[in-house]
N, CA, C and O atoms as a printed pandas DataFrame, in Angstrom:
     atom_number atom_name residue_name chain_id  residue_number  x_coord  y_coord  z_coord
0              1         N          MET        A               1    8.242   -9.605    0.541
1              2        CA          MET        A               1    8.843   -8.347    0.117
2              3         C          MET        A               1    9.435   -7.688    1.360
3              4         O          MET        A               1    8.796   -7.623    2.410
4              5         N          ASP        A               2   10.660   -7.203    1.221
5              6        CA          ASP        A               2   11.289   -6.568    2.372
6              7         C          ASP        A               2   10.705   -5.170    2.597
7              8         O          ASP        A               2   10.048   -4.601    1.724
8              9         N          MET        A               3   10.958   -4.645    3.771
9             10        CA          MET        A               3   10.352   -3.365    4.163
10            11         C          MET        A               3   10.837   -2.205    3.287
11            12         O          MET        A               3   10.117   -1.225    3.103
12            13         N          MET        A               4   12.039   -2.313    2.755
13            14        CA          MET        A               4   12.538   -1.261    1.870
14            15         C          MET        A               4   11.683   -1.192    0.611
15            16         O          MET        A               4   11.313   -0.102    0.175
16            17         N          LYS        A               5   11.368   -2.336    0.027
17            18        CA          LYS        A               5   10.529   -2.385   -1.177
18            19         C          LYS        A               5    9.107   -1.921   -0.857
19            20         O          LYS        A               5    8.493   -1.205   -1.648
20            21         N          VAL        A               6    8.589   -2.324    0.293
21            22        CA          VAL        A               6    7.256   -1.881    0.707
22            23         C          VAL        A               6    7.223   -0.363    0.768
23            24         O          VAL        A               6    6.283    0.262    0.278
24            25         N          SER        A               7    8.234    0.221    1.359
25            26        CA          SER        A               7    8.309    1.679    1.475
26            27         C          SER        A               7    8.396    2.339    0.096
27            28         O          SER        A               7    7.755    3.361   -0.152
28            29         N          GLU        A               8    9.199    1.745   -0.801
29            30        CA          GLU        A               8    9.324    2.292   -2.157
30            31         C          GLU        A               8    7.991    2.236   -2.904
31            32         O          GLU        A               8    7.606    3.202   -3.563
32            33         N          TYR        A               9    7.288    1.107   -2.801
33            34        CA          TYR        A               9    5.978    0.981   -3.452
34            35         C          TYR        A               9    4.996    1.989   -2.866
35            36         O          TYR        A               9    4.247    2.630   -3.603
36            37         N          ALA        A              10    4.998    2.130   -1.546
37            38        CA          ALA        A              10    4.087    3.064   -0.890
38            39         C          ALA        A              10    4.349    4.490   -1.361
39            40         O          ALA        A              10    3.413    5.230   -1.662
40            41         N          GLN        A              11    5.612    4.871   -1.425
41            42        CA          GLN        A              11    5.956    6.221   -1.859
42            43         C          GLN        A              11    5.561    6.447   -3.316
43            44         O          GLN        A              11    5.058    7.514   -3.670
44            45         N          ALA        A              12    5.790    5.446   -4.155
45            46        CA          ALA        A              12    5.428    5.575   -5.565
46            47         C          ALA        A              12    3.914    5.714   -5.734
47            48         O          ALA        A              12    3.447    6.553   -6.504
48            49         N          LEU        A              13    3.155    4.892   -5.015
49            50        CA          LEU        A              13    1.687    4.987   -5.096
50            51         C          LEU        A              13    1.194    6.324   -4.571
51            52         O          LEU        A              13    0.286    6.927   -5.144
52            53         N          TYR        A              14    1.794    6.788   -3.480
53            54        CA          TYR        A              14    1.368    8.060   -2.905
54            55         C          TYR        A              14    1.698    9.211   -3.853
55            56         O          TYR        A              14    0.912   10.149   -3.992
56            57         N          SER        A              15    2.849    9.140   -4.500
57            58        CA          SER        A              15    3.219   10.178   -5.475
58            59         C          SER        A              15    2.265   10.183   -6.661
59            60         O          SER        A              15    1.889   11.241   -7.167
60            61         N          ALA        A              16    1.878    8.990   -7.098
61            62        CA          ALA        A              16    1.017    8.867   -8.274
62            63         C          ALA        A              16   -0.448    9.159   -7.986
63            64         O          ALA        A              16   -1.144    9.731   -8.825
64            65         N          HIS        A              17   -0.926    8.768   -6.796
65            66        CA          HIS        A              17   -2.367    8.823   -6.516
66            67         C          HIS        A              17   -2.752    9.769   -5.373
67            68         O          HIS        A              17   -3.938    9.978   -5.116
68            69         N          GLY        A              18   -1.771   10.331   -4.697
69            70        CA          GLY        A              18   -2.080   11.242   -3.595
70            71         C          GLY        A              18   -2.908   10.554   -2.521
71            72         O          GLY        A              18   -2.617    9.425   -2.128
72            73         N          ASP        A              19   -3.936   11.240   -2.051
73            74        CA          ASP        A              19   -4.759   10.717   -0.961
74            75         C          ASP        A              19   -5.546    9.461   -1.344
75            76         O          ASP        A              19   -6.084    8.778   -0.472
76            77         N          LYS        A              20   -5.616    9.157   -2.633
77            78        CA          LYS        A              20   -6.338    7.959   -3.073
78            79         C          LYS        A              20   -5.422    6.729   -3.127
79            80         O          LYS        A              20   -5.877    5.643   -3.485
80            81         N          ALA        A              21   -4.154    6.885   -2.782
81            82        CA          ALA        A              21   -3.190    5.785   -2.850
82            83         C          ALA        A              21   -3.586    4.630   -1.935
83            84         O          ALA        A              21   -3.441    3.464   -2.304
84            85         N          GLU        A              22   -4.081    4.948   -0.754
85            86        CA          GLU        A              22   -4.472    3.884    0.176
86            87         C          GLU        A              22   -5.635    3.072   -0.395
87            88         O          GLU        A              22   -5.679    1.852   -0.238
88            89         N          LEU        A              23   -6.568    3.744   -1.049
89            90        CA          LEU        A              23   -7.675    3.029   -1.694
90            91         C          LEU        A              23   -7.177    2.132   -2.820
91            92         O          LEU        A              23   -7.689    1.030   -3.018
92            93         N          GLU        A              24   -6.185    2.606   -3.552
93            94        CA          GLU        A              24   -5.603    1.808   -4.631
94            95         C          GLU        A              24   -4.931    0.554   -4.068
95            96         O          GLU        A              24   -5.085   -0.537   -4.616
96            97         N          ALA        A              25   -4.197    0.713   -2.988
97            98        CA          ALA        A              25   -3.549   -0.438   -2.346
98            99         C          ALA        A              25   -4.600   -1.400   -1.800
99           100         O          ALA        A              25   -4.427   -2.617   -1.874
100          101         N          ALA        A              26   -5.679   -0.864   -1.256
101          102        CA          ALA        A              26   -6.758   -1.716   -0.738
102          103         C          ALA        A              26   -7.397   -2.522   -1.868
103          104         O          ALA        A              26   -7.754   -3.685   -1.684
104          105         N          ARG        A              27   -7.534   -1.905   -3.016
105          106        CA          ARG        A              27   -8.096   -2.604   -4.173
106          107         C          ARG        A              27   -7.208   -3.785   -4.564
107          108         O          ARG        A              27   -7.696   -4.886   -4.819
108          109         N          HIS        A              28   -5.907   -3.540   -4.607
109          110        CA          HIS        A              28   -4.965   -4.612   -4.939
110          111         C          HIS        A              28   -5.018   -5.720   -3.874
111          112         O          HIS        A              28   -4.970   -6.907   -4.195
112          113         N          GLN        A              29   -5.116   -5.313   -2.621
113          114        CA          GLN        A              29   -5.179   -6.295   -1.533
114          115         C          GLN        A              29   -6.404   -7.194   -1.696
115          116         O          GLN        A              29   -6.299   -8.416   -1.583
116          117         N          LYS        A              30   -7.553   -6.597   -1.958
117          118        CA          LYS        A              30   -8.784   -7.372   -2.112
118          119         C          LYS        A              30   -8.720   -8.295   -3.326
119          120         O          LYS        A              30   -9.217   -9.421   -3.279
120          121         N          GLU        A              31   -8.115   -7.825   -4.405
121          122        CA          GLU        A              31   -7.952   -8.673   -5.592
122          123         C          GLU        A              31   -7.108   -9.907   -5.269
123          124         O          GLU        A              31   -7.432  -11.020   -5.682
124          125         N          GLN        A              32   -6.035   -9.694   -4.532
125          126        CA          GLN        A              32   -5.162  -10.814   -4.174
126          127         C          GLN        A              32   -5.863  -11.785   -3.233
127          128         O          GLN        A              32   -5.719  -13.000   -3.366
128          129         N          GLU        A              33   -6.622  -11.247   -2.283
129          130        CA          GLU        A              33   -7.384  -12.104   -1.376
130          131         C          GLU        A              33   -8.399  -12.936   -2.155
131          132         O          GLU        A              33   -8.547  -14.133   -1.911
132          133         N          ALA        A              34   -9.089  -12.303   -3.085
133          134        CA          ALA        A              34  -10.105  -12.998   -3.878
134          135         C          ALA        A              34   -9.482  -14.101   -4.744
135          136         O          ALA        A              34  -10.121  -15.112   -5.033
136          137         N          SER        A              35   -8.232  -13.890   -5.148
137          138        CA          SER        A              35   -7.535  -14.877   -5.964
138          139         C          SER        A              35   -6.868  -15.963   -5.121
139          140         O          SER        A              35   -6.292  -16.910   -5.655
140          141         N          GLY        A              36   -6.954  -15.815   -3.809
141          142        CA          GLY        A              36   -6.354  -16.797   -2.916
142          143         C          GLY        A              36   -4.866  -16.599   -2.681
143          144         O          GLY        A              36   -4.198  -17.483   -2.145
144          145         N          ASN        A              37   -4.345  -15.454   -3.077
145          146        CA          ASN        A              37   -2.920  -15.147   -2.899
146          147         C          ASN        A              37   -2.708  -14.435   -1.565
147          148         O          ASN        A              37   -2.557  -13.214   -1.513
148          149         N          LYS        A              38   -2.701  -15.208   -0.504
149          150        CA          LYS        A              38   -2.629  -14.617    0.837
150          151         C          LYS        A              38   -1.327  -13.867    1.082
151          152         O          LYS        A              38   -1.323  -12.827    1.741
152          153         N          ASP        A              39   -0.222  -14.389    0.557
153          154        CA          ASP        A              39    1.061  -13.700    0.755
154          155         C          ASP        A              39    1.062  -12.333    0.083
155          156         O          ASP        A              39    1.501  -11.346    0.674
156          157         N          GLN        A              40    0.570  -12.277   -1.152
157          158        CA          GLN        A              40    0.519  -11.000   -1.860
158          159         C          GLN        A              40   -0.481  -10.045   -1.207
159          160         O          GLN        A              40   -0.251   -8.836   -1.173
160          161         N          ALA        A              41   -1.575  -10.576   -0.695
161          162        CA          ALA        A              41   -2.541   -9.730    0.017
162          163         C          ALA        A              41   -1.884   -9.112    1.248
163          164         O          ALA        A              41   -2.136   -7.952    1.574
164          165         N          GLN        A              42   -1.048   -9.880    1.926
165          166        CA          GLN        A              42   -0.349   -9.368    3.108
166          167         C          GLN        A              42    0.639   -8.272    2.714
167          168         O          GLN        A              42    0.808   -7.293    3.441
168          169         N          VAL        A              43    1.285   -8.437    1.573
169          170        CA          VAL        A              43    2.202   -7.398    1.086
170          171         C          VAL        A              43    1.431   -6.098    0.854
171          172         O          VAL        A              43    1.880   -5.025    1.258
172          173         N          TRP        A              44    0.279   -6.196    0.208
173          174        CA          TRP        A              44   -0.525   -4.995   -0.056
174          175         C          TRP        A              44   -1.047   -4.379    1.230
175          176         O          TRP        A              44   -1.204   -3.161    1.310
176          177         N          LEU        A              45   -1.319   -5.200    2.235
177          178        CA          LEU        A              45   -1.717   -4.665    3.540
178          179         C          LEU        A              45   -0.567   -3.857    4.139
179          180         O          LEU        A              45   -0.789   -2.792    4.717
180          181         N          SER        A              46    0.650   -4.357    4.003
181          182        CA          SER        A              46    1.825   -3.630    4.488
182          183         C          SER        A              46    2.012   -2.314    3.735
183          184         O          SER        A              46    2.368   -1.295    4.327
184          185         N          ILE        A              47    1.770   -2.346    2.443
185          186        CA          ILE        A              47    1.874   -1.127    1.638
186          187         C          ILE        A              47    0.825   -0.117    2.079
187          188         O          ILE        A              47    1.114    1.074    2.188
188          189         N          ARG        A              48   -0.396   -0.590    2.334
189          190        CA          ARG        A              48   -1.454    0.316    2.829
190          191         C          ARG        A              48   -1.031    0.980    4.128
191          192         O          ARG        A              48   -1.232    2.180    4.312
192          193         N          SER        A              49   -0.449    0.204    5.023
193          194        CA          SER        A              49    0.002    0.743    6.304
194          195         C          SER        A              49    1.081    1.795    6.104
195          196         O          SER        A              49    1.069    2.837    6.761
196          197         N          ALA        A              50    2.015    1.525    5.199
197          198        CA          ALA        A              50    3.081    2.492    4.913
198          199         C          ALA        A              50    2.506    3.773    4.308
199          200         O          ALA        A              50    2.962    4.871    4.627
200          201         N          ILE        A              51    1.512    3.632    3.442
201          202        CA          ILE        A              51    0.870    4.813    2.854
202          203         C          ILE        A              51    0.180    5.629    3.943
203          204         O          ILE        A              51    0.256    6.858    3.945
204          205         N          ARG        A              52   -0.484    4.958    4.854
205          206        CA          ARG        A              52   -1.158    5.640    5.965
206          207         C          ARG        A              52   -0.145    6.464    6.763
207          208         O          ARG        A              52   -0.436    7.589    7.171
208          209         N          GLN        A              53    1.036    5.904    6.980
209          210        CA          GLN        A              53    2.080    6.630    7.703
210          211         C          GLN        A              53    2.561    7.832    6.891
211          212         O          GLN        A              53    2.795    8.907    7.445
212          213         N          LEU        A              54    2.708    7.651    5.588
213          214        CA          LEU        A              54    3.105    8.766    4.732
214          215         C          LEU        A              54    2.073    9.894    4.767
215          216         O          LEU        A              54    2.424   11.071    4.850
216          217         N          LYS        A              55    0.808    9.518    4.703
217          218        CA          LYS        A              55   -0.258   10.527    4.747
218          219         C          LYS        A              55   -0.187   11.311    6.041
219          220         O          LYS        A              55   -0.331   12.533    6.035
220          221         N          GLY        A              56    0.034   10.622    7.151
221          222        CA          GLY        A              56    0.128   11.288    8.445
222          223         C          GLY        A              56    1.319   12.223    8.515
223          224         O          GLY        A              56    1.224   13.322    9.062
224          225         N          ALA        A              57    2.440   11.789    7.964
225          226        CA          ALA        A              57    3.661   12.606    7.981
226          227         C          ALA        A              57    3.499   13.850    7.120
227          228         O          ALA        A              57    4.074   14.895    7.427
228          229         N          ASN        A              58    2.725   13.749    6.048
229          230        CA          ASN        A              58    2.558   14.887    5.145
230          231         C          ASN        A              58    1.485   15.863    5.609
231          232         O          ASN        A              58    1.316   16.921    5.002
232          233         N          GLN        A              59    0.767   15.534    6.658
233          234        CA          GLN        A              59   -0.282   16.427    7.152
234          235         C          GLN        A              59    0.251   17.449    8.127
235          236         O          GLN        A              59   -0.434   18.425    8.433
236          237         N          SER        A              60    1.455   17.247    8.622
237          238        CA          SER        A              60    1.995   18.197    9.611
238          239         C          SER        A              60    2.781   19.297    8.967
239          240         O          SER        A              60    3.299   20.173    9.660
């Protein structure tokens, strides 16, 4: 997934879940890891990172 899509997913999750968005992304990441989908788990890790950046930007 390209970085533009990662950013869009992160923003959508943050809009929908607020401060719990990172936990939601972590849940998806763990599900993908458990299923052996390493590529998808990496995508969710990227989304978590983008959400973390969004949270930081919204705190100022």
